[in-house]
C-alpha positions, 0 to 999 in steps of 0.5 A: 878185718884189718889190713895189716897184722903185725906179729911180734915174737917176744922173749927176753927183751924187756929193755927194748919191747916198749920202744917196739910197741910204741912205734907201732901204736904211733903209726899214722895209718891205724888199719892194723892189729898188733899180736904180741906173742910172749914166748914163755919169756922169763923176765918182765915181758909178759907183764909188759904185753898184758899192760899194753893189751889192757890199755889198747884193747882195740889194737893189741892182743897179748898171747902167751905160750910155752917157750918154742922159739921165734918160729913157733911164736910167728906160727902162732901169730899167723894162725891168729892173724886176721889181716890181709897182709902179715908183717913180722917185727922183731921185738927189739926193733922199731918202725918209722911212723909213716910205715903202714901209711906207705904200705897202704898207699902201695896196696891201693895201686899195686896190691902185690903178694910181697911188698918190700921195704928198706931197713936201717941197721942200728948199733950202739945208738947210731945208724951203721948201714941201710939194707935194700933189695936190689930190684926196681923201685915203685914197679909191680914186678913178676917174682919169677922175673926177678931172680935177685930176690933170692940173693937179698935179705933173707930175714922175714922183717923186710917185706909185707906178705899177703897172708894167703901165701902162708895159709893156702900153701901150708908154709910155716916157720921151723921151730927152735932152730937157726936159719928158720928165716931163710927156709920160709922166705925162700919157699914164699918166693916160689909161690908169690906171683908179684912184688913191689919195692918201696924206696924208703927205709921204714924198718929200724933193725937193732944189731946187738950182741945177743942175736943168733948170728953173733952167737959163738956156739960153733956147732949150731952153724951146722943148722944151715945144712939142715935148712938147705935139706929142708929147702931142697926137699920142699922145692923138689916136692912142689916141682920148683927145683929144676926151674930154680936150681941156678938161683938156689945154687947161688944163694947157697954159695952166699949162705953156706960157702961164704957166710957160714964158713966165714962165721965159723972161721972167725971162731975156730979155724980147725972146726970140721964144719968148714970142710962139711960146708964144702962137701955139702956144696960139692954134693948138692950143688956140684956145678956151683963153680959155673953158676951164672950169678957168680959175677954178682958177688962184689969184689970183696966177696969174690976175693973171699970166695977164691980164698975159700975155694983154695982153702986159704983159711988162715988168710980169710981169718986174718982179713976178718980179724983186721976188719973187726979191729978197724970196726968195719 
């Protein structure tokens, strides 16, 4: 049984896929399997997967399925995975060569349920940012004692997961929806017992125009509300809602009231979704204004938060228009 199963959903990325695969094959630690899930890609991705699978039969499997979205591809990979830990790699991203070796060394001394690591954000061929969770490094942590884990990167690619978190708790990704990542990561935080954060940035995240969060389809942003309907129902059904209400509330402030609202404002200031988001917060998180984690917002986000509460939407729109012009 390999220590790691790397699951890569593949769809319309033939220009990026070889770099992603090569970065896995170049790992100094070879205790892994690579699962390429071709999600009915209409370009040359399927052939690329098959060519690599034929050449590296001992390391790599190519699986083909009808198009079901990234969530369905990841679920398929989870079902087939044999590794002790799962890693989800987007097919346009890549890994540092010592990544798995660093993870393996941690597991030897502190086999946590979640092992977190940093990510370098790349755009137009250059590094523009670095993402890390705001928790202590190189320390075995109790997840329930680190509420800031709920407020960090809600992507599936910045941590390794003990496979049993999925298989023993019947957690999977939603399919053909936006915001499937936050649904899964938030649920996994409820069932994980321990976490460990590596100090380095081993994952290379490519930020490009084709990503879902850069999509100009305003109405699809409403799916953040469906995501929280799912999260709240799951937390209530499993008995976690009351003990985690403060954390879920602040997370919703970040993702509904701030991020989703700003995303819509930049496209259409008159969209009904802006008021829909506020109404959802009032209904499902009625005490969000008194949330104990609000001081964690940095100064810029506190400003945007106050402007949105006072419905100064035009001002917020102008702030982000200027930021775009300045390239920030």
